[in-house]
Structure formats: structure tokens, C-alpha cells
C-alpha positions as CSV (number, residue, x, y, z in Angstrom):
1,M,-0.1,-0.4,0.2
2,L,1.0,3.4,-0.8
3,G,0.6,7.0,1.0
4,Q,-0.4,9.7,-1.2
5,F,-0.1,13.2,1.0
6,E,-3.1,14.7,1.7
7,K,-2.3,17.8,3.8
8,A,-0.4,18.9,7.1
9,T,-0.8,20.9,10.2
10,L,2.1,22.9,11.9
11,E,1.4,23.9,15.8
12,V,4.0,26.5,17.2
13,Q,3.7,26.7,21.3
14,Y,6.0,29.0,23.2
15,N,6.3,31.6,26.0
16,D,6.8,35.2,25.2
17,G,9.1,37.6,27.5
18,S,6.4,38.2,30.0
19,E,5.8,34.2,30.4
20,K,2.5,34.5,28.2
21,A,1.8,31.2,26.5
22,I,1.4,31.7,22.8
23,K,0.0,29.1,20.5
24,Q,-0.3,29.5,16.7
25,T,-1.6,26.8,14.5
26,F,-1.2,26.5,10.8
27,A,-3.9,24.1,9.3
28,N,-4.7,22.3,6.2
29,L,-1.4,23.0,4.9
30,K,-1.0,21.4,1.2
31,E,1.5,21.3,-1.9
32,G,2.1,24.6,-2.8
33,V,1.5,26.5,0.2
34,S,0.4,30.0,-0.4
35,P,2.9,33.0,0.1
36,E,0.6,34.3,3.1
37,E,0.7,31.0,4.7
38,L,4.6,30.9,4.5
39,S,4.3,34.6,6.2
40,G,2.6,33.6,9.0
41,I,4.7,30.7,9.9
42,H,7.9,33.1,9.4
43,A,6.3,35.6,11.8
44,A,5.6,33.1,14.1
45,I,9.3,31.6,14.0
46,S,10.4,35.4,14.3
47,D,8.6,36.0,17.3
48,I,10.1,32.8,19.1
49,A,13.7,34.1,18.0
50,A,12.6,37.5,19.6
51,Y,12.2,35.5,23.2
52,P,15.0,32.8,23.4
53,T,14.8,32.2,27.1
54,G,11.3,30.4,27.1
55,D,10.1,26.8,26.3
56,L,9.3,25.9,22.5
57,T,7.0,23.5,21.0
58,I,6.6,22.5,17.5
59,V,4.0,19.8,16.4
60,E,3.7,18.8,13.0
61,R,1.0,16.0,12.0
62,T,0.8,15.1,8.3
63,R,-2.2,13.2,6.9
64,Y,-1.9,10.7,4.3
65,T,-4.6,8.7,2.0
66,T,-3.9,5.2,1.2
67,I,-3.9,4.1,-2.0
68,G,-3.8,1.0,-4.1
69,G,-2.8,-2.4,-3.1
């Protein structure tokens, strides 16, 4: 059986400088991600770089559809 990529979700969790918990989710990412989606992900990573003292968790979920076999 083969798996065909369907979509992915990226979740970024971190604490900002005031220990406030921040969670950003980028859902339904498919092949050919739009420039707007990439800008949002870039902004989240830039925010993390501004607060390097906190904890960071990145969760990536990928969904595949089974084909064949």
C-alpha cells in the first residue's frame, strides 16, 4: 500500500518575554503553500527568535491517504 500526502498541520507553542503562553496553528497546509501561509509561519518563527529564553514546542501532523494495494 502506498500513502499519498493529503495535508499537514503545524502548531507552534512558546512563552513570550512575559511568560505568556502563545499558541499558533497553521492548518490544512497542502502542496503549494501560499505566500500568505508562509508569511504567517515566518512571523511565528520570528516571534520565537525575539524571546529565546522560554520553552518551545513544535508539533507537526501529516495526513496521508492510502492508495492502491
